[in-house]
C-alpha positions as CSV (number, residue, x, y, z in Angstrom):
1,M,40.3,-96.9,-63.5
2,T,43.3,-94.6,-63.8
3,E,43.6,-93.2,-67.3
4,L,47.7,-94.5,-68.0
5,P,50.3,-92.6,-70.5
6,K,50.4,-93.5,-73.9
7,S,52.7,-95.1,-75.9
8,T,53.9,-95.4,-79.2
9,G,56.2,-98.5,-80.8
10,A,55.5,-101.6,-79.8
11,P,51.9,-102.6,-78.8
12,A,51.2,-104.8,-75.9
13,R,50.8,-108.8,-77.0
14,Q,47.9,-109.7,-76.4
15,N,45.4,-113.1,-77.4
16,V,42.9,-113.1,-75.0
17,T,40.5,-111.0,-73.3
18,F,38.3,-111.3,-70.0
19,P,35.9,-109.9,-68.1
20,S,38.3,-108.6,-64.5
21,G,37.7,-105.3,-62.6
22,G,34.6,-104.5,-63.9
23,T,36.0,-104.4,-67.2
24,T,37.1,-106.0,-70.6
25,A,40.8,-107.2,-69.7
26,H,43.6,-108.5,-72.3
27,G,46.2,-111.1,-72.0
28,Y,48.2,-113.2,-73.3
29,L,47.2,-117.0,-72.3
30,A,50.0,-119.7,-73.7
31,L,48.9,-124.0,-73.6
32,P,50.9,-126.8,-72.5
33,P,51.4,-129.3,-75.4
34,S,48.9,-131.2,-74.1
35,G,46.8,-128.2,-74.0
36,R,45.9,-129.2,-69.7
37,G,47.4,-128.1,-66.9
38,P,47.9,-126.6,-64.0
39,G,47.5,-122.5,-64.1
40,V,49.9,-120.1,-63.8
41,I,49.8,-116.1,-63.5
42,V,52.6,-114.5,-65.3
43,I,53.2,-110.7,-64.2
44,Q,54.8,-108.2,-66.1
45,E,57.4,-106.1,-65.2
46,W,57.3,-102.5,-65.5
47,W,57.9,-102.1,-69.1
48,G,54.2,-104.1,-69.6
49,L,53.5,-106.5,-71.3
50,T,55.7,-107.2,-73.5
51,D,57.5,-110.3,-75.5
52,H,59.3,-111.3,-73.5
53,I,56.5,-111.8,-70.6
54,A,55.1,-113.2,-72.5
55,D,58.0,-115.7,-74.1
56,V,58.1,-116.8,-69.6
57,A,54.6,-117.3,-70.1
58,D,55.3,-119.7,-73.6
59,R,58.2,-121.1,-71.5
60,L,55.3,-122.1,-68.8
61,A,53.9,-123.8,-71.4
62,R,56.7,-125.6,-72.2
63,E,56.8,-126.9,-68.7
64,G,53.1,-128.3,-69.3
65,F,50.9,-125.3,-67.4
66,V,49.0,-123.3,-68.1
67,A,49.7,-119.5,-68.2
68,L,48.3,-116.4,-68.6
69,A,49.6,-113.2,-68.7
70,P,47.3,-110.2,-68.2
71,D,48.0,-106.7,-69.5
72,L,48.0,-104.2,-66.4
73,Y,48.5,-101.3,-68.5
74,G,45.6,-101.6,-71.3
75,G,47.8,-102.7,-74.3
76,N,50.9,-99.6,-73.2
77,V,54.7,-100.9,-73.1
78,A,56.8,-99.1,-72.5
79,H,60.5,-98.0,-73.7
80,E,62.2,-96.1,-71.9
81,S,62.6,-95.5,-67.7
82,Q,60.3,-92.5,-66.9
83,E,57.8,-93.8,-69.2
84,A,57.3,-97.0,-67.4
85,L,58.4,-95.1,-63.9
86,R,55.2,-93.5,-64.7
87,M,52.8,-96.1,-66.0
88,M,53.6,-98.0,-62.6
89,Q,53.4,-95.3,-61.1
90,A,49.7,-94.3,-62.6
91,L,48.7,-97.9,-61.1
92,P,47.1,-98.1,-58.0
93,V,48.2,-101.3,-56.0
94,P,45.1,-101.9,-55.1
95,R,44.1,-102.0,-58.4
96,G,46.4,-103.9,-59.8
97,V,45.4,-106.7,-57.1
98,E,42.0,-105.9,-58.2
99,L,42.6,-107.2,-62.0
100,L,45.4,-109.6,-60.9
101,S,42.4,-111.8,-59.2
102,G,40.0,-111.7,-62.2
103,A,43.1,-112.8,-64.4
104,V,43.0,-115.6,-61.3
105,D,39.2,-116.1,-61.6
106,H,39.7,-116.7,-65.9
107,L,42.2,-118.9,-65.4
108,L,40.6,-121.3,-62.7
109,S,37.4,-120.5,-65.0
110,L,39.1,-122.7,-68.1
111,P,38.7,-126.2,-68.8
112,E,42.2,-126.4,-69.8
113,V,43.4,-126.0,-66.5
114,T,43.4,-128.8,-63.8
115,S,44.6,-127.8,-60.4
116,D,42.1,-125.9,-57.9
117,T,44.8,-123.2,-57.0
118,V,47.4,-121.1,-59.2
119,G,50.9,-120.7,-59.4
120,A,52.2,-116.6,-59.5
121,V,55.7,-115.3,-61.1
122,G,56.8,-112.6,-61.7
123,F,59.2,-110.0,-62.6
124,C,60.0,-106.2,-60.5
125,M,57.0,-104.7,-60.3
126,G,55.7,-107.9,-61.1
127,G,57.5,-109.8,-59.1
128,G,55.6,-106.4,-56.5
129,F,53.0,-107.7,-56.9
130,V,53.4,-111.4,-56.6
131,L,53.4,-111.0,-53.1
132,Y,50.9,-108.5,-52.8
133,L,48.2,-110.8,-54.7
134,A,49.0,-113.7,-52.5
135,A,48.9,-112.1,-49.4
136,A,45.1,-111.0,-50.4
137,D,43.6,-114.1,-52.0
138,P,44.2,-117.2,-51.0
139,R,44.0,-119.2,-54.6
140,V,47.9,-118.3,-55.1
141,S,49.5,-121.0,-53.6
142,A,52.5,-120.9,-54.7
143,A,54.7,-117.1,-55.0
144,V,57.9,-116.9,-57.5
145,P,58.4,-112.9,-57.2
146,F,61.7,-111.6,-59.2
147,Y,63.8,-109.4,-58.0
148,G,60.1,-108.6,-56.7
149,V,59.3,-104.4,-55.8
150,I,57.7,-103.8,-53.2
151,Q,55.9,-99.9,-53.8
152,G,54.8,-98.5,-50.9
153,E,53.6,-100.1,-47.2
154,M,54.2,-103.9,-47.2
155,P,51.5,-106.2,-47.8
156,D,49.7,-108.1,-45.0
157,F,50.6,-110.8,-45.1
158,S,48.8,-112.9,-42.4
159,G,45.9,-114.4,-45.1
160,L,49.1,-115.3,-46.8
161,K,48.5,-119.4,-48.2
162,A,51.2,-119.8,-50.8
163,Q,54.6,-120.9,-50.1
164,I,56.9,-118.4,-52.0
165,L,60.3,-119.0,-53.7
166,G,61.8,-115.9,-54.4
167,H,65.5,-114.6,-56.7
168,F,66.9,-111.9,-56.2
169,G,70.4,-110.0,-56.9
170,E,73.2,-109.7,-54.9
171,L,74.1,-106.2,-57.6
172,D,70.6,-105.3,-57.5
173,E,71.2,-101.6,-55.6
174,S,67.6,-100.8,-55.9
175,I,66.9,-104.3,-53.4
176,P,69.6,-104.2,-51.2
177,A,69.6,-106.7,-48.9
178,E,68.0,-105.6,-46.0
179,T,65.3,-105.2,-47.8
180,V,65.3,-108.7,-48.7
181,E,65.4,-109.6,-45.5
182,R,63.0,-107.9,-44.0
183,L,60.7,-108.6,-46.3
184,A,61.2,-112.2,-45.5
185,D,60.8,-111.5,-41.5
186,A,57.5,-110.4,-42.0
187,I,56.3,-113.1,-44.3
188,Q,57.8,-115.5,-41.3
189,Q,56.5,-112.8,-38.3
190,E,52.4,-112.8,-40.0
191,S,52.2,-115.5,-42.0
192,G,53.8,-118.4,-40.6
193,I,55.7,-118.9,-43.8
194,V,59.2,-119.3,-44.3
195,P,60.0,-117.8,-47.4
196,D,62.8,-120.0,-48.9
197,F,64.5,-116.3,-51.3
198,R,67.7,-117.6,-53.2
199,H,70.4,-114.5,-54.3
200,Y,72.5,-114.9,-57.1
201,P,76.2,-113.2,-58.1
202,A,73.1,-110.5,-61.0
203,G,71.5,-107.1,-61.1
204,H,68.7,-106.2,-61.6
205,A,66.3,-107.7,-63.9
206,F,69.0,-110.6,-64.5
207,F,66.3,-112.9,-65.5
208,N,65.3,-110.7,-68.7
209,D,67.3,-111.7,-72.3
210,G,66.6,-109.2,-73.6
211,R,68.3,-106.3,-71.1
212,P,72.2,-105.3,-70.9
213,V,71.9,-106.6,-67.0
214,H,70.1,-109.8,-68.1
215,H,73.2,-112.5,-66.6
216,A,72.1,-115.9,-67.9
217,E,74.1,-118.4,-65.7
218,S,71.7,-116.8,-62.8
219,A,68.8,-117.1,-64.6
220,A,69.3,-121.0,-65.5
221,R,69.4,-121.3,-61.5
222,A,66.3,-119.5,-60.8
223,W,64.9,-120.8,-63.8
224,Q,65.1,-124.7,-63.0
225,S,64.2,-124.8,-60.1
226,T,60.6,-122.6,-60.5
227,V,59.3,-125.0,-62.6
228,P,60.0,-128.4,-60.0
229,F,58.4,-125.4,-57.8
230,L,55.5,-125.2,-59.2
231,H,55.3,-128.6,-59.7
232,E,55.1,-130.0,-56.3
233,Q,52.6,-126.1,-55.2
234,L,50.0,-127.3,-58.4
235,G,50.8,-131.1,-59.1
């Protein structure tokens, strides 16, 4: 695996290890109050496995899901955008998908998980990986990309099985409306699945309440549709 640049500052949030992609992977696992529930993979932004991503896993757990956020950066967390960009570029998409599929293996192996398939929720870089993972792994039956960034080539959606609910900011200059339209067209033409892409009066990363770009109303609306969507698809 490509070695990632080292970072200083707060470490990644980790509380579990599991085999993945020929190595020992780390992640953050959150269990629901009942102790059991459908499984959801939570995929980090380009910053790494931060407190925000762990909080998303905790929020999903409170909604009844077993949530696993795999650490794709091996314990490193970026604290400024150039550092985050270097870390993202040091993780090839195929390797990221391989590690995420290993996380799906682990999640479905847990006795606490009641579903036969998993959901995937991701943000920015992680939103793109939601789509790459769902396109490659039919065990993903519910995909929720938040302002997903597609790196390089579009995924091959011909094997896609997941229903898709996507959230995008109308003011997000990094993901223009025409890019979202091309993505929706590719998904429908190659898989026959019509994605439900929703748009909000907000910019990029509007769901991240630890950033100045956070837009509370849009984040609340997106979350209020995400939770029932996951329950509908996963049980």
